[in-house]
C-alpha positions as CSV (number, residue, x, y, z in Angstrom):
1,X,-9.0,-75.5,-60.6
2,X,-5.8,-74.3,-62.4
3,X,-5.5,-70.8,-63.6
4,X,-6.1,-70.6,-67.4
5,X,-3.2,-68.2,-67.8
6,X,-0.9,-70.5,-65.9
7,X,-1.9,-73.5,-67.9
8,X,-1.5,-71.5,-71.2
9,X,2.0,-70.4,-70.4
10,X,3.0,-73.9,-69.1
11,X,1.7,-75.5,-72.3
12,X,3.3,-72.8,-74.5
13,X,6.6,-73.2,-72.7
14,X,6.6,-77.0,-73.1
15,X,5.7,-76.7,-76.8
16,X,8.4,-74.2,-77.3
17,X,10.9,-76.4,-75.5
18,X,10.0,-79.2,-77.8
19,X,10.4,-76.9,-80.8
20,X,13.8,-75.7,-79.5
21,X,15.0,-79.2,-79.2
22,X,13.8,-80.1,-82.7
23,X,15.3,-76.9,-84.3
24,X,18.5,-77.5,-82.4
25,X,18.7,-81.1,-83.8
26,X,18.0,-79.8,-87.3
27,X,20.8,-77.3,-86.9
28,X,23.2,-79.9,-85.5
29,X,22.5,-82.5,-88.2
30,X,20.9,-81.1,-91.3
31,X,22.4,-77.7,-91.4
32,X,25.9,-78.2,-90.0
33,X,27.4,-78.9,-93.5
34,X,25.3,-76.2,-95.2
35,X,26.0,-73.2,-93.0
36,X,29.2,-71.4,-92.5
37,X,30.7,-71.6,-89.1
38,X,29.6,-68.0,-88.4
39,X,26.0,-68.7,-89.4
40,X,26.1,-72.0,-87.5
41,X,27.0,-70.0,-84.4
42,X,24.1,-67.6,-85.1
43,X,21.7,-70.5,-85.4
44,X,23.1,-72.1,-82.2
45,X,22.6,-68.9,-80.3
46,X,19.0,-68.8,-81.5
47,X,18.5,-72.4,-80.3
48,X,20.1,-71.8,-76.9
49,X,17.9,-68.7,-76.2
50,X,14.9,-70.5,-77.5
51,X,15.3,-73.3,-75.0
52,X,16.2,-71.0,-72.1
53,X,13.2,-68.9,-72.6
54,X,10.9,-71.9,-73.0
55,X,11.9,-72.8,-69.5
56,X,11.4,-69.2,-68.5
57,X,7.9,-69.3,-69.9
58,X,7.1,-72.4,-67.9
59,X,8.4,-70.6,-64.8
60,X,6.0,-67.7,-65.6
61,X,3.2,-70.3,-65.9
62,X,4.0,-71.9,-62.5
63,X,3.9,-68.5,-60.9
64,X,0.7,-67.5,-62.7
65,X,-0.9,-70.6,-61.1
66,X,-0.1,-69.0,-57.8
67,X,-0.9,-65.5,-58.9
68,X,-3.8,-65.9,-61.4
69,X,-4.8,-62.2,-61.3
70,X,-1.3,-60.8,-61.7
71,X,-1.1,-58.7,-64.8
72,X,2.7,-58.6,-64.4
73,X,2.8,-62.4,-64.9
74,X,0.5,-62.1,-67.9
75,X,2.7,-59.4,-69.4
76,X,5.9,-61.3,-68.6
77,X,4.6,-64.4,-70.3
78,X,3.4,-62.5,-73.3
79,X,6.7,-60.6,-73.7
80,X,8.7,-63.8,-73.2
81,X,6.8,-65.5,-75.9
82,X,7.0,-62.6,-78.3
83,X,10.6,-62.0,-77.5
84,X,11.5,-65.6,-78.1
85,X,9.8,-65.6,-81.5
86,X,11.5,-62.3,-82.5
87,X,14.9,-63.1,-81.1
88,X,15.4,-66.7,-81.9
89,X,13.2,-66.7,-85.0
90,X,15.2,-63.8,-86.5
91,X,18.5,-65.6,-85.7
92,X,17.2,-68.9,-87.3
93,X,16.1,-67.1,-90.4
94,X,19.3,-65.0,-90.6
95,X,21.4,-68.1,-90.4
96,X,19.4,-70.0,-93.0
97,X,18.8,-67.2,-95.5
98,X,21.8,-65.0,-94.9
99,X,19.5,-61.9,-95.1
100,X,21.4,-59.4,-93.0
101,X,18.3,-57.2,-92.4
102,X,16.9,-59.9,-90.2
103,X,19.6,-59.0,-87.7
104,X,17.7,-55.7,-87.1
105,X,14.8,-57.7,-85.6
106,X,16.9,-59.5,-83.0
107,X,17.4,-56.6,-80.6
108,X,13.7,-56.0,-80.5
109,X,13.2,-59.5,-79.4
110,X,16.1,-59.1,-76.9
111,X,14.4,-56.0,-75.4
112,X,11.1,-57.9,-75.0
113,X,13.0,-60.7,-73.2
114,X,14.7,-58.3,-70.9
115,X,11.4,-56.6,-70.1
116,X,9.8,-60.0,-69.5
117,X,12.4,-60.9,-66.9
118,X,12.1,-57.6,-65.2
119,X,8.3,-57.9,-65.0
120,X,8.8,-61.4,-63.6
121,X,11.1,-60.1,-60.9
122,X,8.7,-57.3,-59.9
123,X,5.8,-59.7,-59.9
124,X,7.7,-62.0,-57.6
125,X,8.6,-59.1,-55.2
126,X,4.9,-58.3,-55.0
127,X,4.1,-61.7,-53.6
128,X,2.6,-61.1,-50.2
């Protein structure tokens, strides 16, 4: 029987990867003539990090299958998901709306992503 946490993070990672591809396509096709080059770059950064961290979330899910009781994997996955929403989401919204205050949210998401990767590393080092 698969770990529920592992299954959850694998499914969330896969869903996020699909969303990242869809949002990347929207940016590349529907928004390329509507956004300034600077805002297009911001949008592109959000899309790249969205896809990278979708794969990271799937990695957490795979490891959580092997370590179903690991609170570090659970925290890593939760922080990676929250960080992706905050980091990439704020960049998407900043690029589309031009509301500069959204840029203040991005570093919070970035810190969550950094913490997620650190917890993942510590969790891996604890594997017996």
